[in-house]
C-alpha positions in Angstrom: 0.0 0.0 0.0 2.9 2.4 0.9 4.6 1.7 -2.4 1.4 2.4 -4.3 0.8 5.7 -2.4 4.4 6.7 -3.1 4.0 5.9 -6.8 0.8 7.9 -7.0 2.5 10.8 -5.2 5.5 10.5 -7.6 3.3 10.6 -10.6 1.4 13.6 -9.2 4.6 15.5 -8.6 5.9 14.7 -12.1 2.5 15.7 -13.6 2.6 19.0 -11.6 6.1 19.8 -12.7 5.2 19.0 -16.3 2.2 21.3 -16.1 4.4 24.0 -14.6 6.7 23.9 -17.7 3.9 25.2 -19.9 4.1 29.0 -19.5 1.2 31.4 -19.3 1.1 34.3 -21.7 0.0 37.9 -21.2 0.3 40.2 -24.2 -0.3 43.9 -23.4 -0.9 46.1 -26.5 -1.6 49.8 -26.1 -3.3 51.9 -28.8 -1.6 54.9 -30.5 1.3 55.0 -28.1 4.5 55.9 -29.9 8.0 54.6 -29.4 9.0 57.8 -27.5 6.0 57.7 -25.1 7.9 55.9 -22.3 10.3 57.1 -19.7 12.6 54.2 -20.3 13.0 55.3 -23.9 14.2 58.7 -22.8 11.0 60.8 -22.7 12.0 63.8 -20.6 8.6 64.6 -19.2 6.4 61.4 -19.2 6.6 59.3 -16.0 6.1 55.5 -16.5 7.9 53.9 -13.5 6.2 50.5 -13.7 6.9 49.9 -17.4 10.4 51.3 -16.9 11.0 48.7 -14.2 9.7 46.0 -16.5 12.0 47.3 -19.3 15.0 46.8 -17.0 14.0 43.2 -16.4 12.9 42.3 -20.0 14.5 41.5 -23.3 13.9 44.4 -25.7 13.6 44.2 -29.5 14.9 47.6 -30.5 14.1 47.3 -34.2 10.5 46.0 -34.0 7.9 46.9 -36.7 4.2 46.9 -36.9 1.7 48.5 -39.3 1.1 52.3 -39.2 -2.5 52.0 -37.9 -4.6 49.9 -35.6 -6.4 47.1 -37.4 -3.6 45.8 -39.6 -1.3 45.5 -36.6 -3.9 43.5 -34.7 -4.6 41.3 -37.7 -0.9 40.5 -38.1 -0.6 39.7 -34.4 -3.6 37.4 -34.5 -2.7 35.5 -37.7 1.1 35.7 -38.2 0.3 37.0 -41.7 0.8 40.5 -43.1 -2.4 42.5 -43.5 -2.3 42.2 -47.2 -2.5 38.4 -46.8 -5.1 38.3 -44.1 -7.5 40.9 -45.6 -7.7 43.3 -42.7 -5.6 46.3 -43.8 -7.9 49.3 -42.9 -9.7 50.6 -39.8 -13.1 50.9 -41.5 -14.9 50.5 -44.9 -15.3 46.7 -44.6 -11.6 46.0 -44.4 -11.3 46.1 -40.6 -12.3 42.4 -40.2 -10.7 39.1 -40.7 -12.0 36.5 -43.1 -14.1 33.4 -42.0 -12.0 30.4 -41.1 -8.7 32.2 -40.6 -6.5 30.6 -38.1 -5.4 32.7 -35.1 -3.0 32.6 -32.2 -5.9 32.3 -29.8 -7.3 29.2 -31.6 -3.9 27.7 -31.7 -3.3 28.1 -28.0 -6.8 27.0 -27.0 -6.4 23.8 -29.1 -3.3 23.1 -27.1 -4.8 23.3 -23.7 -4.8 27.0 -22.9 -7.7 29.0 -21.6 -7.9 32.2 -23.6 -9.2 35.7 -22.9 -9.3 39.1 -24.5 -9.9 42.3 -22.6 -10.2 45.6 -24.4 -10.0 46.3 -28.1 -10.6 43.6 -30.7 -11.2 45.7 -33.9 -11.2 42.7 -36.2 -14.9 42.3 -36.8 -18.1 43.0 -34.9 -20.3 40.2 -36.3 -20.2 36.5 -36.7 -17.9 34.8 -37.9 -15.2 37.3 -37.1 -15.9 38.2 -33.4 -13.2 37.5 -30.8 -15.2 34.5 -29.6 -15.2 33.1 -33.1 -11.4 33.3 -33.2 -10.5 31.3 -30.2 -11.2 33.3 -27.2 -13.0 31.6 -24.3 -13.7 34.9 -22.6 -14.1 38.1 -24.5 -14.8 41.4 -22.7 -14.4 44.3 -25.1 -15.9 47.3 -26.8 -16.9 47.2 -30.5 -15.2 48.5 -33.6 -12.1 50.7 -33.2 -12.6 52.5 -29.9 -14.8 53.1 -26.9 -17.7 55.4 -27.9 -17.4 55.0 -31.7 -20.6 54.7 -33.6 -20.5 50.9 -33.8 -19.9 50.7 -30.0 -22.7 50.7 -27.4 -24.3 54.2 -27.6 -23.3 56.6 -24.9 -19.9 55.0 -24.0 -17.3 57.6 -23.1 -14.6 55.7 -21.2 -16.3 56.0 -17.8 -19.0 53.6 -16.5 -19.7 52.1 -19.9 -21.4 49.1 -21.3 -19.0 46.6 -22.8 -19.6 43.2 -24.4 -19.1 40.0 -22.5 -19.0 37.1 -24.9 -21.1 39.3 -27.2 -23.7 40.3 -24.7 -23.8 43.9 -23.4 -23.1 44.4 -19.7 -22.6 47.7 -17.7 -19.3 48.2 -15.9 -18.2 50.7 -13.3 -15.0 52.6 -13.7 -12.5 53.9 -16.3 -12.1 51.7 -19.4 -8.4 50.9 -18.9 -9.0 50.0 -15.2 -11.8 47.7 -16.3 -9.7 45.9 -18.9 -6.9 45.2 -16.4 -9.3 44.3 -13.5 -11.2 41.9 -15.7 -8.0 40.3 -17.0 -6.8 39.8 -13.4 -10.1 38.3 -12.5 -9.8 35.9 -15.4 -6.3 34.9 -14.4 -7.4 34.3 -10.8 -10.1 31.9 -12.0 -7.8 30.1 -14.4 -4.4 30.2 -12.8 -4.2 26.4 -12.2 -4.0 25.9 -16.0 -2.0 27.6 -18.6 -3.7 30.8 -19.9 -3.3 33.1 -22.8 -4.4 36.7 -22.1 -4.6 39.3 -24.8 -4.9 42.7 -23.2 -5.2 45.4 -25.9 -6.2 48.7 -24.4 -8.1 51.3 -26.3 -6.0 54.0 -24.5 -4.2 56.3 -25.2 -6.1 56.5 -28.5 -8.2 59.7 -28.9 -10.5 61.0 -27.7 -8.3 61.8 -24.7 -10.5 61.2 -21.7 -8.9 60.5 -18.3 -9.3 61.5 -14.7 -7.7 64.9 -14.1 -5.3 63.5 -11.4 -3.4 61.7 -14.2 -3.2 64.6 -16.5 -2.5 67.3 -13.9 1.2 66.8 -13.5 1.7 67.5 -17.2 -0.5 70.6 -17.7 2.1 73.2 -17.0 4.2 72.2 -20.0 1.2 71.5 -22.4 1.6 73.4 -25.6 5.2 74.3 -24.7 7.1 71.0 -24.6 4.5 68.6 -25.8 1.0 68.9 -27.2 -1.4 67.0 -24.9 -1.4 66.6 -21.1 -4.4 64.3 -21.2 -2.7 62.0 -23.6 0.2 61.7 -21.2 -2.3 61.2 -18.4 -3.8 58.2 -20.2 -0.3 56.7 -20.6 0.3 57.3 -16.8 -2.9 55.4 -16.1 -1.8 52.5 -18.2 1.5 52.4 -16.4 -0.3 52.4 -13.0 -2.4 49.4 -14.2 0.6 47.6 -15.5 2.2 47.9 -12.1 -0.9 46.5 -10.5 -0.8 43.6 -12.9 2.8 42.9 -12.0 2.0 42.9 -8.2 -0.9 40.6 -8.8 1.3 38.1 -10.7 3.9 38.1 -8.0 1.3 37.7 -5.2 -0.2 34.7 -7.0 3.3 33.3 -7.8 2.6 33.5 -11.5 5.2 36.1 -12.5 8.2 33.7 -13.1 6.3 31.3 -15.4 4.4 33.9 -17.4 5.6 35.3 -20.7 4.7 38.9 -20.3 4.9 41.2 -23.3 4.4 45.0 -23.6 4.1 46.6 -27.0 2.2 49.2 -28.9 0.2 49.1 -32.2 1.6 52.0 -34.3 3.6 55.2 -34.2 3.2 58.4 -32.2 0.0 60.4 -31.9 -0.7 62.6 -28.9 2.9 62.6 -27.7 4.1 64.7 -30.5 2.6 67.6 -32.5 1.5 67.1 -36.1 4.4 69.2 -37.3 6.7 67.2 -35.0 8.1 70.4 -33.4 6.8 69.5 -30.0 7.2 66.3 -28.1 9.7 63.4 -28.1 9.9 60.6 -30.7 13.2 58.9 -29.8 15.0 60.6 -32.7 12.7 59.2 -35.4 10.7 61.0 -38.0 7.0 60.3 -38.6 3.9 59.4 -36.6 0.8 57.2 -36.9 -0.1 56.5 -40.5 3.4 57.3 -41.9 5.7 55.0 -43.8 8.8 56.6 -42.4 10.2 55.0 -39.2 8.1 56.8 -36.6 4.9 55.4 -38.1 5.6 51.7 -37.5 8.6 51.2 -35.2 7.4 50.5 -31.7 8.6 49.1 -28.3 8.5 45.4 -27.7 9.5 44.1 -24.3 9.3 40.5 -23.3 10.1 38.6 -20.0 9.9 35.0 -19.0 12.1 34.3 -16.0 11.6 30.6 -15.9 12.5 30.5 -19.6 15.6 32.5 -19.1 14.3 35.5 -21.1 15.2 38.3 -18.7 18.0 40.5 -17.7 17.5 43.9 -19.4 19.3 43.5 -22.7 18.6 44.4 -26.3 18.1 42.5 -29.5 18.9 44.8 -32.4 17.7 42.4 -35.2 14.9 43.7 -37.4 11.7 41.9 -36.4 7.9 42.4 -36.8 4.4 41.8 -35.6 4.0 38.7 -37.8 6.8 37.0 -35.8 4.8 37.0 -32.5 2.6 34.0 -33.3 5.4 31.6 -34.4 7.7 32.7 -31.7 5.3 32.2 -28.8 4.3 28.8 -30.3 7.9 27.7 -30.2 8.5 29.0 -26.7 5.5 27.0 -25.5 6.3 23.9 -27.5 3.2 24.2 -29.6 3.3 22.9 -33.1 1.7 25.1 -35.8 -0.3 23.0 -38.3 1.4 22.5 -41.6 -1.8 23.9 -43.3 -1.3 27.2 -41.5 1.0 29.3 -43.8 2.7 32.2 -41.9 4.6 35.3 -43.0 6.3 35.6 -39.6 9.4 33.7 -38.4 10.2 32.2 -35.1 12.7 34.5 -33.4 13.0 32.4 -30.1 16.6 31.6 -30.9 17.4 35.2 -30.4 15.6 35.4 -27.1 17.3 32.2 -25.9 20.7 33.4 -27.1 21.1 30.4 -29.4 21.7 32.8 -32.3 22.7 36.4 -32.7 21.2 36.9 -36.1 18.5 35.6 -38.4 18.8 34.6 -42.0 18.5 37.7 -44.3 14.8 38.7 -44.6 12.7 41.5 -46.0 9.8 42.9 -44.0 6.9 44.6 -45.7 4.7 47.5 -44.6 1.6 47.5 -46.8 -1.8 48.8 -45.7 -4.4 51.2 -47.0 -7.3 53.1 -45.4 -9.7 52.0 -48.0 -11.6 48.9 -49.2 -9.3 48.6 -52.1 -6.1 46.6 -51.7 -2.9 48.4 -50.7 -0.9 49.8 -53.6 2.1 47.8 -54.7 4.8 50.4 -54.3 3.3 53.8 -53.4 2.6 54.3 -49.7 4.8 51.3 -48.7 7.9 50.7 -46.7 10.2 47.8 -47.5 12.6 46.9 -44.7 15.8 44.9 -44.9 18.3 45.1 -42.0 19.4 48.8 -41.8 17.7 49.8 -45.1 14.3 51.4 -45.5 12.9 51.8 -49.0 10.0 54.3 -49.0 7.4 54.4 -51.8 9.9 52.4 -54.0 12.1 55.4 -54.6 13.6 56.8 -51.4 16.3 54.7 -49.7 17.5 55.4 -46.1 20.2 53.9 -44.0 18.4 54.0 -40.6 21.6 53.3 -38.6 23.3 56.4 -39.9 20.2 58.5 -40.5 17.5 57.9 -37.9 15.6 61.0 -39.1 15.6 59.8 -42.7 16.7 63.1 -44.1 19.3 61.7 -46.6 17.9 59.8 -49.5 20.7 57.5 -50.8 18.8 55.7 -53.5 21.1 57.0 -56.3 24.2 55.9 -54.3 22.9 52.3 -53.9 20.8 51.4 -57.0 21.5 47.7 -56.6 20.0 47.6 -53.1 16.9 49.5 -54.4 16.6 47.0 -57.2 16.8 44.0 -54.9 14.3 45.3 -52.4 11.8 46.1 -55.2 12.3 42.6 -56.5 11.6 41.2 -53.0 8.5 43.2 -52.9 7.4 42.1 -56.3 7.9 38.4 -55.4 5.9 38.9 -52.2 3.0 40.7 -53.9 2.8 38.0 -56.7 2.1 35.4 -54.0 -0.2 37.7 -52.1 -2.4 38.3 -55.1 -3.2 34.6 -55.3 -4.8 34.7 -51.9 -8.6 35.0 -51.7 -8.2 37.5 -48.9 -6.7 39.9 -51.3 -9.8 40.3 -53.5 -12.7 38.9 -51.5 -14.4 40.9 -48.8 -14.8 39.5 -45.3 -18.5 38.9 -44.8 -21.0 39.0 -42.0 -23.0 35.7 -42.0 -26.7 35.9 -41.7 -29.0 33.0 -41.0 -26.6 31.3 -38.5 -27.7 30.5 -34.9 -24.4 31.8 -33.5 -25.7 35.3 -34.1 -29.3 35.6 -35.0 -29.5 39.3 -35.3 -26.7 41.0 -37.2 -25.9 44.7 -36.7 -24.4 46.6 -39.6 -23.2 50.2 -39.3 -22.1 52.9 -41.6 -18.7 52.8 -40.0 -18.0 49.5 -41.7 -19.8 50.3 -45.0 -17.9 50.2 -48.2 -17.9 53.3 -50.4 -16.1 56.3 -51.7 -16.7 58.6 -48.8 -14.0 59.3 -46.2 -13.8 57.7 -42.8 -17.0 57.9 -40.7 -16.7 56.4 -37.3 -17.6 58.9 -34.5 -20.9 58.8 -32.6 -20.8 62.6 -32.8 -21.1 62.3 -36.5 -24.2 60.3 -36.2 -25.7 62.5 -33.5 -25.2 65.6 -35.5 -26.7 64.1 -38.6 -23.6 64.2 -40.8 -23.9 62.2 -44.0 -21.8 59.6 -45.7 -22.0 58.1 -49.2 -20.7 54.8 -47.9 -23.6 52.4 -48.2 -22.5 48.8 -49.1 -22.1 45.7 -46.9 -20.7 42.3 -47.8 -22.9 39.4 -46.6 -23.0 35.7 -46.7 -26.4 34.1 -46.6 -26.1 30.7 -44.8 -29.7 29.6 -45.0 -32.2 30.5 -47.7 -35.3 32.1 -46.4 -37.0 35.3 -45.6 -34.9 37.9 -43.9 -36.0 41.1 -42.2 -33.7 44.0 -43.0 -34.4 46.9 -40.6 -32.9 50.3 -41.4 -32.5 52.8 -38.6 -31.3 56.3 -37.9 -30.4 55.5 -34.3 -29.2 52.2 -32.7 -31.6 49.9 -30.9 -30.2 50.7 -27.5 -31.0 54.4 -27.9 -33.9 54.3 -30.2 -35.6 57.4 -31.7 -37.6 58.3 -34.8 -35.8 58.4 -38.1 -37.0 62.0 -38.6 -36.4 63.0 -35.0 -34.1 62.4 -32.0 -34.1 60.0 -29.1 -35.6 61.0 -25.8 -32.6 59.6 -24.0 -29.2 61.3 -24.2 -26.8 59.1 -22.1 -24.6 61.1 -19.8 -25.8 64.2 -21.7 -23.0 63.5 -24.0 -24.3 64.4 -27.5 -25.9 67.2 -29.4 -28.7 65.6 -31.4 -29.8 67.0 -34.7 -32.6 65.6 -36.9 -32.3 64.6 -40.6 -35.1 64.7 -43.2 -35.0 61.8 -45.6 -38.3 60.9 -47.4 -37.5 57.3 -48.2 -35.3 54.3 -47.5 -34.0 52.3 -50.5 -32.3 48.9 -50.3 -30.7 46.8 -53.0 -29.8 43.1 -52.4 -29.6 40.0 -54.5 -31.1 41.7 -57.6 -34.0 43.2 -55.5 -34.5 46.9 -55.2 -37.0 48.0 -52.7 -38.2 51.4 -51.4 -40.4 52.6 -48.6 -41.5 56.1 -47.5 -40.7 57.3 -43.9 -43.4 58.7 -41.6 -42.9 60.8 -38.6 -43.4 57.9 -36.2 -41.1 55.4 -37.8 -38.1 54.3 -35.8 -37.1 51.8 -38.4 -38.1 50.9 -41.9 -38.1 47.1 -42.4 -38.0 45.1 -45.6 -38.8 41.3 -45.7 -36.8 39.8 -48.6 -36.3 36.2 -49.8 -32.6 35.3 -50.1 -30.9 32.3 -51.5 -27.7 30.8 -50.0 -24.5 32.5 -51.1 -22.6 35.8 -51.0 -24.2 39.1 -51.8 -24.0 42.8 -51.2 -26.5 44.9 -49.4 -26.8 48.6 -50.5 -29.0 50.8 -48.3 -29.6 54.5 -48.4 -31.7 57.3 -47.0 -33.3 59.2 -49.9 -33.6 63.0 -49.4 -34.7 64.8 -52.5 -32.0 64.2 -55.1 -29.5 63.3 -52.4 -28.9 59.8 -51.1 -26.6 58.8 -48.2 -25.9 55.6 -46.2 -28.2 54.2 -43.5 -26.5 54.6 -40.1 -27.7 51.3 -38.5 -29.1 48.2 -40.1 -30.3 45.0 -38.4 -30.8 41.7 -40.2 -32.5 38.5 -38.9 -34.0 35.4 -40.4 -37.7 35.3 -39.9 -38.8 32.2 -41.8 
């Protein structure tokens, strides 16, 4: 009996030790925080003591690149593929969503025994089949679209005491948005700490609008407009830093810090930390900001620590790396095999972290994205990266080691390098253009039990008008020509398409305004369309609007397959996109 008990104990200990070898993962991704917006990177005004402390303990990739705006960086992180290869290369206009069936890092880790959670900003699709829960997250607590309070998000959200979505169902929360994301992440970890977990913690801060408690912004107000442009922006970063410190204390208290791979990074270049003319603020000696192809638009901090895995010590890796490398690298560190059917653009850089190698094989990194439904241009508005070289728009060549500000174009001096980088780009694009994601729109699926009522908004509509994403734009009755939505009909039948001026959660007449104004946040203005017109699957239908109508509904028969819905308000000779559309199968 004693021998049997000892054997059981031995097996239990071995099992426990084996389980302990599988590290947890926490990936913190902040929104619109530039490479210079950290004390540890030399910012002379901004105080980030907790991230600075982490910086000293972590391994730092000093030449790490993402995309110049939000969605494409997130799509690359989730898939290990460049935005041009995963289809999500814009922040609106129907190209801010992944395609159905795409593999993701969350799916990969969940399939290998991890419990997965996201807390904050998803921005890769609001409807089935491209919600966070459809891409491998067991728990998803987030706002919708690209930011808290945007027109696709829950109406009336403004960073404080908002309604967020918990596994796709709205739920009110108390507190400031960033505090909520970290608190909910820690609650999730506490509930799942006995098994390996993967936590994706993408904050919406410090993205505009810059709302934060005054106590965080106050220390910076005296120098606002003199040394840097925005004290509230710095206050939002200070709040992130405070929450990062709370997360670190929580991990230590629960004895999780050593066996957790903890990552801090940002999603694109500078915004509120430097002025638009770049004469105020600090950008770590780089030129450019969010949206730019020069270095300051896409070079960001990337700090990683895993004490039990010997990834620690406060040292730098100067090898050029990118967002697409995160998925294969984490998989390797966690001994997870990526299926052979999953084709990645990124490479495993774990050998650098583990000091097994000092360099990687020569590689070219590509920055292609476009704020439009059309695919990114081949050469214009691109950055091609190879080691120290940066080729901008196919014509300007910079040696980033000698010229951090990219002031001296040396293309004429090194024509062979330009030619080779353009050839690399052409080879890459030739393969990209064979992928369905390049030319097929991601679709919202209607007629599926996973989401019986689909909500479409003008924010995600395809069209020729500029970006339209703010709740204020809707409240004030501003108009957009964008009016087209890509759909996939899963079941043939009769669908009710309901066109609205206001979202369901804050309903009001199409020709009037809602009685409720959450938090007294908006200035409401009425619009005056006479009709609603929709076009879908070779059917064109119109209905007149009366003073009492809160929605105009059309019941249409649809066959299985993909189609486009076009819907407009008709006002005299003018037509403009419907703000909110809801679709459900009725028979």
